C-alpha positions in Angstrom: 102.4 99.9 119.4 101.0 103.4 119.9 104.1 105.0 118.3 103.8 102.7 115.3 100.1 103.7 114.8 101.0 107.3 115.2 103.8 107.0 112.7 101.5 105.2 110.2 98.8 107.9 110.6 101.3 110.7 110.1 102.7 108.9 107.0 99.2 108.5 105.6 98.4 112.2 106.1 101.6 113.4 104.6 101.4 111.0 101.7 97.8 112.1 101.0 98.9 115.7 101.0 101.8 115.0 98.6 99.3 113.7 96.0 99.2 111.4 93.1 101.9 113.3 91.1 104.5 112.7 93.8 103.5 109.1 94.1 103.9 108.6 90.3 107.3 110.3 90.5 108.4 107.9 93.3 107.2 104.9 91.3 109.0 106.0 88.1 112.2 106.4 90.1 111.9 103.0 91.8 111.3 101.3 88.5 114.2 103.0 86.8 116.5 101.9 89.6 115.0 98.3 89.9 115.4 97.8 86.1 119.1 98.9 86.0 121.4 96.1 84.9 123.7 96.5 87.9 120.8 96.2 90.3 119.5 93.2 88.5 122.9 91.5 88.7 123.2 92.2 92.4 119.7 90.8 93.0 120.7 87.6 91.1 123.9 87.2 93.2 121.9 87.8 96.4 119.3 85.3 95.3 122.0 82.7 94.6 123.6 83.3 98.1 120.3 82.9 99.8 119.7 79.7 97.8 123.1 78.3 98.9 122.6 79.3 102.5 119.2 77.5 102.7 120.2 74.6 100.4 117.5 75.3 97.9 118.1 74.8 94.2 117.8 77.6 91.7 115.0 77.6 89.2 
């Protein structure tokens, strides 16, 4: 537990030093990847597989 808290604290400090600009850059990159058609297709396939595995119907 101590290692987790130490890691979280280090991540917070390093993230704070990186600043808002770096955060915005990471968010833009994430959205660009998440909105890509191939990623959307793979997510749909994964969603369907999970639905089949747990016997839930799709929406």
